LUMLUMKE-58882 format. One line per 8 residues: number of its first residue (from 1); for each residue x, y, z of C-alpha. Coordinates in steps of 0.1 Angstrom, whole numbers, padded with zeros to 4 digits. Layout:
NUM = X Y Z  ...
END
This chain:
1 = 0697 0701 0908  0711 0675 0885  0688 0645 0876  0704 0613 0865  0682 0590 0844  0683 0553 0842  0681 0553 0804  0714 0571 0804
9 = 0731 0550 0830  0720 0514 0823  0724 0498 0789  0713 0462 0793  0728 0458 0827  0711 0453 0860  0737 0470 0883  0765 0496 0878
17 = 0792 0495 0905  0816 0524 0910  0842 0535 0935  0850 0572 0941  0873 0592 0963  0855 0624 0973  0872 0655 0987  0859 0689 0998
25 = 0828 0705 1012  0809 0700 0980  0825 0668 0969  0793 0658 0950  0765 0684 0945  0728 0680 0951  0712 0655 0928  0685 0630 0922
33 = 0680 0599 0901  0651 0577 0889  0667 0545 0902  0677 0531 0936  0713 0528 0948  0731 0516 0979  0764 0531 0990  0789 0527 1018
41 = 0821 0542 1031  0852 0521 1032  0877 0548 1042  0877 0584 1055  0847 0605 1067  0824 0631 1054  0788 0643 1054  0757 0631 1036
49 = 0730 0658 1030  0697 0641 1021  0662 0655 1020  0672 0686 1039  0691 0669 1067  0728 0662 1073  0743 0629 1085  0779 0621 1094
57 = 0795 0594 1073  0825 0573 1084  0840 0539 1077  0811 0514 1077  0783 0539 1070  0758 0524 1046  0728 0541 1031  0699 0528 1010
65 = 0690 0556 0985  0655 0557 0969  0646 0574 0936  0628 0602 0955  0658 0611 0977  0677 0643 0969  0712 0641 0983  0748 0654 0981
73 = 0782 0646 0997  0809 0665 1015  0842 0650 1026  0871 0659 1049  0903 0671 1033  0919 0637 1035  0891 0623 1014  0864 0597 1016
81 = 0862 0565 0996  0827 0557 0986  0814 0524 0971  0782 0527 0951  0759 0502 0934  0731 0517 0913  0703 0494 0901  0682 0494 0870
89 = 0647 0503 0882  0629 0478 0859  0652 0450 0872  0648 0462 0908  0610 0460 0906  0612 0424 0897  0638 0417 0925  0615 0434 0950
97 = 0585 0413 0940  0605 0381 0941  0620 0386 0976  0603 0414 0995  0567 0415 0982  0545 0432 1008  0574 0443 1030  0568 0480 1034
105 = 0600 0485 1054  0624 0473 1026  0648 0499 1012  0636 0525 1039  0599 0521 1029  0580 0553 1029  0600 0570 1057  0611 0606 1052
113 = 0647 0597 1054  0666 0567 1039  0681 0543 1064  0717 0551 1075  0735 0521 1090  0769 0517 1106  0785 0483 1099  0814 0467 1117
121 = 0848 0463 1101  0844 0426 1091  0811 0435 1075  0827 0463 1054  0854 0438 1043  0828 0413 1033  0810 0440 1012  0843 0447 0995
129 = 0846 0411 0985  0810 0410 0972  0815 0442 0953  0846 0429 0936  0827 0397 0926  0799 0419 0912  0824 0438 0891  0839 0407 0875
137 = 0806 0388 0870  0786 0388 0837  0765 0420 0834  0732 0402 0840  0706 0401 0867  0719 0370 0884  0751 0387 0897  0731 0417 0909
145 = 0706 0395 0926  0733 0376 0945  0750 0408 0955  0719 0425 0967  0707 0395 0987  0742 0393 1003  0741 0430 1013  0706 0425 1028
153 = 0719 0396 1048  0749 0415 1060  0727 0444 1071  0703 0421 1089  0730 0406 1111  0746 0419 1142  0765 0440 1152  0751 0473 1140
161 = 0762 0507 1152  0741 0535 1166  0733 0554 1134  0703 0533 1125  0691 0498 1120  0674 0479 1092  0659 0445 1095  0649 0426 1064
169 = 0616 0409 1072  0601 0379 1056  0630 0354 1062  0618 0320 1075  0624 0313 1111  0651 0287 1105  0672 0312 1085  0675 0340 1111
177 = 0699 0322 1135  0719 0309 1106  0723 0344 1092  0734 0358 1126  0760 0330 1129  0771 0334 1093  0780 0371 1101  0812 0358 1119
185 = 0843 0359 1096  0853 0323 1105  0821 0310 1088  0826 0329 1055  0851 0305 1040  0825 0278 1039  0802 0298 1016  0767 0286 1010
193 = 0776 0251 1023  0784 0267 1057  0751 0286 1056  0732 0254 1049  0750 0236 1078  0742 0265 1102  0706 0264 1091  0703 0226 1095
201 = 0690 0224 1059  0703 0210 1026  0722 0233 1002  0693 0229 0978  0668 0240 1004  0688 0271 1013  0693 0280 0977
END
């Protein structure tokens, strides 16, 4: 089994974003890595084999992978387009302390399996925009932090499919209804100003 190491992947950057088109039964062989990553499917369908179990992947499938997870991919003959963001473990430890300290459920917690979600079409499109912004931003922790918080907010909002659910705990009560409302595409154009309006708080307070 191949082991990918953070010291070989990251060179002064917090996040590495890649897009791959996978094909075939063994599109990507069994492997592990010593860093977390989040991936989702934008097109096609396939299989995710992780920790001895197999899950179906399709458009909107999103998975939070932990360093301890061993996984591989298979894809249908037409192929599967996979977006992946790998995170430097040292940077990620700081991110987790800043935003999710004490939250044992964050990033699948200590469960045997990583969380598999199924997002709706508009949520997948929103992720594609955030991914593109990450790819064109300076390679520092600020861009990675913004991206990861946006992904967390998208995953915490309705609707979610029947594959699995994740809820990011620890948000203040005034933020939850604002995040649910912000999930609707018509609100996105307003950016953080719209989020502040929905929350009934100032932009500085929301930031």
